[in-house]
Residue frames as a rotation matrix with the C-alpha (Angstrom) as fourth column:
UNK 1
-0.002 -0.991 0.130 -45.21
-0.313 0.124 0.942 1.25
-0.950 -0.039 -0.310 6.12
UNK 2
0.520 0.117 -0.846 -44.16
-0.846 -0.066 -0.529 0.89
-0.118 0.991 0.065 2.47
UNK 3
0.527 -0.352 0.773 -43.03
0.140 0.934 0.330 -2.42
-0.838 -0.066 0.541 1.00
UNK 4
-0.490 -0.863 -0.124 -40.48
-0.025 -0.128 0.991 -3.02
-0.872 0.489 0.042 -1.78
UNK 5
-0.365 0.422 0.830 -43.13
0.905 0.369 0.211 -3.82
-0.217 0.828 -0.516 -4.41
UNK 6
0.736 0.669 -0.099 -44.79
0.643 -0.738 -0.207 -0.43
-0.211 0.089 -0.973 -3.97
UNK 7
0.301 -0.722 -0.623 -41.38
-0.121 -0.677 0.726 1.26
-0.946 -0.143 -0.291 -3.93
UNK 8
-0.648 -0.530 0.547 -40.53
0.415 0.357 0.837 -0.45
-0.639 0.769 -0.011 -7.21
UNK 9
0.145 0.792 0.593 -43.82
0.988 -0.089 -0.123 0.77
-0.045 0.604 -0.796 -8.73
UNK 10
0.800 0.129 -0.587 -43.06
0.237 -0.965 0.112 4.33
-0.552 -0.229 -0.802 -7.63
UNK 11
-0.136 -0.947 -0.290 -39.52
-0.140 -0.271 0.952 4.23
-0.981 0.170 -0.096 -9.06
UNK 12
-0.612 -0.059 0.789 -40.69
0.685 0.459 0.566 2.71
-0.395 0.887 -0.240 -12.36
UNK 13
0.347 0.870 0.349 -43.54
0.938 -0.317 -0.142 5.18
-0.013 0.377 -0.926 -12.69
UNK 14
0.977 0.154 -0.147 -42.02
0.175 -0.974 0.143 8.45
-0.121 -0.166 -0.979 -11.46
UNK 15
0.503 -0.855 0.123 -38.28
-0.054 -0.173 -0.983 7.91
0.862 0.488 -0.133 -11.93
UNK 16
0.066 -0.636 -0.769 -35.33
0.807 0.488 -0.333 7.95
0.587 -0.599 0.545 -9.56
UNK 17
-0.745 -0.346 0.570 -35.53
0.035 -0.874 -0.484 11.54
0.666 -0.341 0.664 -8.33
UNK 18
-0.610 0.519 -0.599 -37.41
0.787 0.303 -0.538 11.75
-0.098 -0.799 -0.594 -5.00
UNK 19
-0.780 0.323 -0.536 -38.76
-0.207 -0.941 -0.266 15.17
-0.591 -0.097 0.801 -5.99
UNK 20
-0.619 0.550 -0.561 -40.93
-0.680 -0.020 0.733 13.49
0.392 0.835 0.386 -8.66
UNK 21
-0.806 0.335 -0.488 -42.40
0.445 0.887 -0.126 10.89
0.390 -0.319 -0.864 -6.29
UNK 22
0.197 0.949 0.245 -45.94
0.341 -0.301 0.891 11.42
0.919 -0.092 -0.383 -4.93
UNK 23
-0.272 -0.347 0.898 -45.86
-0.524 -0.729 -0.441 13.77
0.807 -0.590 0.016 -1.94
UNK 24
0.505 0.561 0.656 -47.89
-0.849 0.188 0.493 11.59
0.153 -0.806 0.571 0.40
UNK 25
0.986 -0.164 -0.024 -45.60
0.166 0.979 0.120 8.56
0.004 -0.122 0.993 -0.20
UNK 26
0.485 -0.856 0.179 -42.26
-0.187 -0.301 -0.935 10.34
0.854 0.420 -0.306 -0.51
UNK 27
0.085 -0.480 0.873 -41.36
-0.974 -0.226 -0.030 10.27
0.212 -0.847 -0.487 3.20
UNK 28
0.676 0.208 0.707 -42.21
-0.430 0.890 0.149 6.56
-0.598 -0.405 0.692 3.48
UNK 29
0.935 -0.351 0.038 -40.14
0.223 0.504 -0.834 5.77
0.274 0.789 0.550 0.37
UNK 30
0.251 -0.884 0.394 -37.13
-0.500 -0.467 -0.730 7.72
0.829 -0.014 -0.559 1.70
UNK 31
0.219 -0.112 0.969 -37.45
-0.945 0.224 0.240 5.93
-0.244 -0.968 -0.057 5.05
UNK 32
0.920 0.123 0.372 -37.53
-0.040 0.974 -0.224 2.57
-0.390 0.191 0.901 3.21
UNK 33
0.699 -0.715 0.002 -34.34
-0.045 -0.046 -0.998 3.60
0.713 0.698 -0.064 1.38
UNK 34
0.031 -0.719 0.694 -32.52
-0.884 -0.344 -0.317 4.15
0.466 -0.604 -0.647 4.68
UNK 35
0.145 0.092 0.985 -33.61
-0.812 0.580 0.065 0.81
-0.566 -0.809 0.158 6.14
UNK 36
0.737 0.273 0.618 -33.68
0.034 0.899 -0.437 -1.59
-0.675 0.344 0.653 3.16
UNK 37
-0.375 -0.922 -0.097 -30.64
-0.243 -0.004 0.970 -2.67
-0.895 0.387 -0.222 1.16
UNK 38
-0.359 0.334 0.872 -32.94
0.802 0.588 0.104 -4.20
-0.478 0.736 -0.479 -1.46
UNK 39
0.741 0.667 -0.076 -34.62
0.562 -0.680 -0.471 -0.83
-0.366 0.306 -0.879 -2.06
UNK 40
0.368 -0.691 -0.622 -31.21
-0.397 -0.721 0.568 0.88
-0.841 0.038 -0.540 -2.40
UNK 41
-0.634 -0.622 0.459 -30.00
0.117 0.510 0.852 -1.69
-0.764 0.594 -0.250 -4.95
UNK 42
0.065 0.763 0.643 -33.28
0.933 0.181 -0.310 -1.34
-0.353 0.620 -0.701 -6.86
UNK 43
0.838 0.220 -0.500 -32.87
0.131 -0.970 -0.206 2.44
-0.530 0.107 -0.841 -6.93
UNK 44
-0.098 -0.955 -0.279 -29.24
-0.376 -0.224 0.899 2.08
-0.921 0.193 -0.337 -8.11
UNK 45
-0.515 -0.023 0.857 -30.33
0.628 0.671 0.395 -0.22
-0.584 0.741 -0.331 -10.96
UNK 46
0.498 0.802 0.330 -32.98
0.838 -0.347 -0.422 2.26
-0.224 0.487 -0.844 -12.07
UNK 47
0.616 -0.370 -0.695 -30.50
-0.200 -0.927 0.316 5.17
-0.762 -0.056 -0.646 -11.84
UNK 48
-0.507 -0.835 0.213 -28.08
-0.032 0.266 0.964 3.26
-0.862 0.481 -0.162 -14.10
UNK 49
-0.265 0.509 0.819 -30.87
0.916 0.398 0.049 2.56
-0.301 0.763 -0.572 -16.58
UNK 50
0.757 0.596 -0.268 -32.06
0.518 -0.798 -0.308 6.17
-0.397 0.095 -0.913 -16.44
UNK 51
0.211 -0.756 -0.620 -28.55
-0.335 -0.652 0.681 7.50
-0.918 0.063 -0.391 -17.10
UNK 52
-0.663 -0.410 0.626 -28.16
0.380 0.537 0.753 5.13
-0.645 0.737 -0.200 -20.08
UNK 53
0.132 0.815 0.564 -31.45
0.977 -0.012 -0.211 6.33
-0.165 0.579 -0.798 -21.52
UNK 54
0.794 0.141 -0.591 -30.56
0.175 -0.985 0.000 9.98
-0.582 -0.103 -0.807 -20.94
UNK 55
-0.106 -0.944 -0.312 -27.13
-0.286 -0.271 0.919 9.57
-0.952 0.187 -0.241 -22.59
UNK 56
-0.240 0.038 0.970 -28.48
0.742 0.652 0.159 7.83
-0.626 0.758 -0.184 -25.70
UNK 57
-0.377 0.070 -0.924 -28.44
-0.464 -0.877 0.123 10.02
-0.802 0.475 0.363 -28.80
UNK 58
0.554 0.624 0.551 -30.71
0.271 0.491 -0.828 9.26
-0.787 0.608 0.103 -31.72
UNK 59
-0.529 -0.806 0.266 -28.62
0.527 -0.066 0.848 9.08
-0.665 0.588 0.459 -34.91
UNK 60
-0.174 0.408 -0.896 -29.38
-0.573 -0.782 -0.245 11.58
-0.801 0.471 0.370 -37.63
UNK 61
-0.348 0.154 0.925 -31.22
0.615 0.782 0.101 10.02
-0.708 0.604 -0.367 -40.55
UNK 62
-0.567 0.115 -0.816 -31.34
-0.433 -0.884 0.176 12.49
-0.701 0.453 0.551 -43.46
UNK 63
-0.932 0.252 -0.261 -32.74
-0.131 0.438 0.890 9.89
0.338 0.863 -0.375 -45.88
UNK 64
-0.504 0.781 -0.369 -35.59
0.863 0.459 -0.209 9.14
0.007 -0.424 -0.906 -43.50
UNK 65
-0.313 0.357 -0.880 -36.31
0.248 -0.864 -0.439 12.83
-0.917 -0.356 0.182 -43.14
UNK 66
-0.778 -0.013 -0.629 -36.36
-0.558 -0.447 0.699 13.28
-0.290 0.895 0.340 -46.92
UNK 67
-0.863 0.469 -0.187 -38.64
0.295 0.769 0.567 10.27
0.410 0.434 -0.802 -47.33
UNK 68
-0.338 0.760 -0.555 -41.11
0.849 -0.008 -0.529 11.55
-0.406 -0.650 -0.643 -44.75
UNK 69
-0.344 0.177 -0.922 -41.14
-0.143 -0.981 -0.135 15.04
-0.928 0.085 0.362 -46.23
UNK 70
-0.916 -0.013 -0.402 -41.54
-0.402 0.077 0.913 13.57
0.019 0.997 -0.075 -49.72
UNK 71
-0.686 0.709 -0.163 -44.50
0.677 0.704 0.214 11.48
0.266 0.037 -0.963 -48.64
UNK 72
-0.218 0.606 -0.765 -46.09
0.553 -0.569 -0.608 14.56
-0.804 -0.556 -0.211 -47.08
UNK 73
-0.607 -0.035 -0.794 -45.68
-0.512 -0.747 0.425 16.43
-0.608 0.664 0.436 -50.35
UNK 74
-0.943 0.273 -0.189 -47.25
0.020 0.614 0.789 13.50
0.331 0.741 -0.584 -52.22
UNK 75
-0.473 0.804 -0.359 -50.20
0.873 0.374 -0.312 13.45
-0.117 -0.462 -0.879 -49.83
UNK 76
-0.089 0.444 -0.891 -50.82
0.300 -0.841 -0.449 17.18
-0.950 -0.308 -0.059 -50.11
UNK 77
-0.925 -0.238 -0.297 -50.42
-0.207 -0.341 0.917 17.32
-0.319 0.910 0.266 -53.88
UNK 78
-0.019 0.985 -0.173 -53.75
-0.723 -0.133 -0.678 17.74
-0.691 0.112 0.714 -55.63
UNK 79
-0.203 0.032 0.979 -55.00
0.396 0.917 0.052 14.82
-0.896 0.398 -0.199 -57.67
UNK 80
-0.927 -0.157 0.340 -55.54
0.366 -0.195 0.910 15.05
-0.077 0.968 0.238 -61.42
UNK 81
-0.088 0.979 0.184 -59.29
0.893 -0.005 0.450 15.40
0.442 0.204 -0.874 -60.97
UNK 82
0.398 0.198 -0.896 -58.80
0.723 -0.669 0.174 18.24
-0.565 -0.717 -0.409 -58.49
UNK 83
-0.582 -0.684 -0.440 -56.47
0.226 -0.655 0.721 20.05
-0.781 0.320 0.536 -60.87
UNK 84
-0.779 0.367 0.509 -58.92
0.552 0.015 0.834 19.64
0.299 0.930 -0.214 -63.78
UNK 85
0.274 0.938 -0.214 -61.80
0.934 -0.207 0.292 20.92
0.230 -0.280 -0.932 -61.66
UNK 86
0.130 -0.303 -0.944 -59.68
0.517 -0.791 0.325 23.87
-0.846 -0.531 0.054 -60.50
UNK 87
-0.886 -0.463 0.027 -58.92
0.243 -0.413 0.878 24.66
-0.395 0.784 0.478 -64.13
UNK 88
-0.539 0.753 0.377 -62.53
0.635 0.069 0.770 24.33
0.553 0.654 -0.515 -65.25
UNK 89
0.649 0.761 0.004 -64.00
0.518 -0.446 0.730 26.02
0.557 -0.472 -0.683 -62.20
UNK 90
-0.392 -0.890 0.233 -61.46
0.391 -0.390 -0.834 28.62
0.833 -0.235 0.500 -61.11
UNK 91
-0.399 0.177 -0.900 -61.61
0.896 -0.133 -0.424 30.11
-0.195 -0.975 -0.105 -57.68
UNK 92
0.585 0.810 -0.018 -63.76
0.787 -0.574 -0.226 33.21
-0.194 0.118 -0.974 -57.35
UNK 93
0.464 -0.463 -0.755 -60.77
-0.053 -0.866 0.498 35.56
-0.884 -0.191 -0.426 -57.40
UNK 94
-0.452 -0.692 0.563 -59.45
0.506 0.320 0.801 34.18
-0.734 0.647 0.205 -60.69
UNK 95
-0.604 0.150 -0.783 -59.84
-0.581 -0.755 0.304 36.07
-0.545 0.638 0.543 -63.93
UNK 96
-0.508 0.502 -0.700 -62.83
-0.731 0.178 0.658 35.06
0.455 0.846 0.276 -66.11
UNK 97
-0.981 0.192 0.023 -64.37
0.150 0.827 -0.542 32.83
-0.123 -0.528 -0.840 -63.45
UNK 98
-0.327 0.913 -0.242 -67.68
-0.357 -0.357 -0.864 34.59
-0.875 -0.196 0.442 -64.03
UNK 99
0.032 0.324 -0.946 -67.71
-0.999 -0.031 -0.045 33.30
-0.044 0.946 0.322 -67.65
UNK 100
-0.780 -0.437 -0.449 -66.62
-0.488 0.873 -0.003 29.72
0.393 0.216 -0.894 -67.05
UNK 101
-0.845 0.430 0.316 -69.34
-0.045 0.534 -0.844 28.68
-0.532 -0.728 -0.432 -64.65
UNK 102
0.149 0.952 -0.266 -72.34
-0.552 -0.143 -0.822 29.59
-0.821 0.269 0.504 -66.85
UNK 103
0.000 -0.206 -0.979 -70.64
-0.975 0.219 -0.046 28.04
0.223 0.954 -0.200 -69.88
UNK 104
-0.926 -0.367 -0.089 -70.08
-0.331 0.901 -0.280 24.81
0.183 -0.230 -0.956 -68.00
UNK 105
-0.520 0.813 0.262 -73.66
-0.093 0.251 -0.964 24.73
-0.849 -0.525 -0.055 -66.78
UNK 106
0.243 0.628 -0.739 -74.91
-0.819 -0.275 -0.503 25.36
-0.519 0.728 0.447 -70.34
UNK 107
-0.223 -0.403 -0.888 -72.90
-0.857 0.515 -0.018 22.45
0.465 0.756 -0.460 -71.77
UNK 108
-0.736 -0.078 0.672 -73.95
-0.529 0.685 -0.500 19.99
-0.421 -0.724 -0.546 -69.09
UNK 109
0.328 0.894 0.306 -77.23
-0.400 0.425 -0.812 18.96
-0.856 0.143 0.497 -70.85
UNK 110
0.554 -0.196 -0.809 -75.33
-0.813 0.084 -0.577 18.53
0.181 0.977 -0.113 -74.11
UNK 111
-0.565 -0.824 -0.046 -72.80
-0.771 0.548 -0.325 16.21
0.293 -0.148 -0.945 -72.48
UNK 112
-0.478 0.466 0.744 -75.58
-0.404 0.636 -0.658 14.22
-0.780 -0.615 -0.116 -70.81
UNK 113
0.599 0.747 -0.288 -77.41
-0.572 0.148 -0.807 13.91
-0.560 0.648 0.516 -74.13
UNK 114
0.167 -0.631 -0.758 -74.31
-0.873 0.264 -0.411 12.66
0.459 0.730 -0.506 -75.94
UNK 115
-0.775 -0.466 0.427 -73.69
-0.625 0.664 -0.409 10.14
-0.093 -0.584 -0.806 -73.19
UNK 116
-0.122 0.817 0.564 -77.24
-0.350 0.496 -0.795 8.83
-0.929 -0.295 0.225 -73.25
UNK 117
0.658 0.366 -0.658 -77.30
-0.721 0.052 -0.691 8.66
-0.219 0.929 0.298 -77.06
UNK 118
-0.140 -0.793 -0.593 -74.13
-0.815 0.432 -0.386 6.61
0.562 0.429 -0.707 -77.12
UNK 119
-0.791 -0.171 0.588 -75.08
-0.548 0.625 -0.556 4.41
-0.272 -0.762 -0.588 -74.20
UNK 120
-0.080 0.847 0.525 -78.59
0.076 0.531 -0.844 3.56
-0.994 -0.028 -0.107 -75.31
UNK 121
-0.976 -0.213 -0.042 -78.96
-0.039 -0.018 0.999 2.56
-0.214 0.977 0.009 -78.96
UNK 122
-0.165 0.982 -0.089 -82.51
-0.245 -0.128 -0.961 3.70
-0.955 -0.137 0.262 -79.62
UNK 123
0.566 0.541 -0.622 -84.04
-0.724 -0.035 -0.689 2.02
-0.395 0.840 0.371 -82.67
UNK 124
-0.135 -0.640 -0.757 -81.30
-0.790 0.530 -0.307 -0.56
0.598 0.556 -0.577 -83.17
UNK 125
0.648 0.560 0.516 -82.52
-0.760 0.524 0.385 -3.91
-0.055 -0.642 0.765 -81.99
UNK 126
0.767 -0.316 0.558 -80.19
0.160 0.937 0.311 -6.52
-0.621 -0.149 0.769 -83.37
UNK 127
-0.245 -0.963 0.109 -77.24
0.277 0.038 0.960 -7.28
-0.929 0.265 0.257 -85.59
UNK 128
-0.178 0.204 0.963 -79.19
0.978 0.142 0.151 -6.88
-0.106 0.969 -0.224 -88.85
UNK 129
0.787 0.422 0.451 -80.06
0.456 -0.889 0.035 -3.27
0.416 0.178 -0.892 -88.01
UNK 130
-0.033 -0.863 -0.505 -76.82
0.961 -0.165 0.220 -1.41
-0.274 -0.478 0.835 -87.68
UNK 131
0.212 0.039 -0.976 -75.91
0.113 -0.993 -0.015 2.25
-0.971 -0.107 -0.215 -87.93
UNK 132
-0.800 -0.575 -0.173 -74.39
-0.127 -0.120 0.985 1.65
-0.587 0.809 0.024 -91.32
UNK 133
-0.642 0.639 0.423 -77.64
0.762 0.474 0.441 0.24
0.082 0.606 -0.792 -92.67
UNK 134
0.290 0.756 -0.587 -79.59
0.767 -0.550 -0.329 3.12
-0.572 -0.355 -0.739 -91.18
UNK 135
-0.136 -0.430 -0.893 -77.34
-0.188 -0.873 0.449 5.65
-0.973 0.229 0.038 -92.89
UNK 136
-0.952 -0.196 0.236 -77.61
0.159 0.343 0.926 3.72
-0.262 0.919 -0.296 -96.18
UNK 137
-0.238 0.948 0.211 -81.40
0.971 0.239 0.019 3.77
-0.032 0.210 -0.977 -96.04
UNK 138
0.347 0.326 -0.879 -81.45
0.409 -0.896 -0.172 7.48
-0.844 -0.300 -0.444 -95.23
UNK 139
-0.520 -0.613 -0.595 -79.16
-0.290 -0.528 0.798 8.24
-0.803 0.587 0.097 -98.20
UNK 140
-0.876 0.242 0.417 -81.35
0.478 0.541 0.692 6.15
-0.058 0.806 -0.590 -100.53
UNK 141
0.000 0.929 -0.369 -84.33
0.732 -0.251 -0.633 8.26
-0.681 -0.270 -0.681 -99.56
UNK 142
-0.188 -0.137 -0.972 -83.07
-0.335 -0.922 0.195 11.02
-0.923 0.362 0.128 -101.87
UNK 143
-0.885 -0.254 -0.389 -83.23
-0.444 0.216 0.869 8.71
-0.136 0.943 -0.304 -104.91
UNK 144
-0.663 0.695 0.280 -86.61
0.595 0.715 -0.367 7.21
-0.455 -0.077 -0.887 -104.21
UNK 145
-0.824 0.473 0.313 -89.48
0.004 -0.547 0.837 8.26
0.567 0.691 0.448 -106.46
UNK 146
-0.759 0.650 -0.027 -92.49
-0.044 -0.093 -0.995 9.52
-0.649 -0.754 0.099 -104.77
UNK 147
-0.833 0.548 0.080 -95.63
0.209 0.176 0.962 8.33
0.513 0.818 -0.261 -106.53
UNK 148
-0.801 0.598 0.034 -98.95
-0.336 -0.401 -0.853 9.79
-0.496 -0.694 0.521 -105.75
């Protein structure tokens, strides 16, 4: 025999239509409905709630739709780095892609050398030895007399 707590669980889980209730408990639930006034009032409350939920219409929000679509466009837009890499390394079907890749590979050691030369100041130890002084000494080399 079914009690009202189990009947309430069935109605909350499966809804008010007896066709959606579990088959093995449906006959017991329908029998409880015929004998119990509490079960009938519980079913009426849930039917009223279900009809309110079914009648509710979600208002149209065009601004929200535009905002969501705009954020999707922002997320799918390529970053600056991606656009630069696509320009430097075009896709295989693009014109002249066969020339760009070897040229980029050939300039890579040059770029690394420039970076290392600027990052590490080889031969300059302190404030008294600056690049300006080095250039001055190199230019004075032309005017120096060589004595043998």
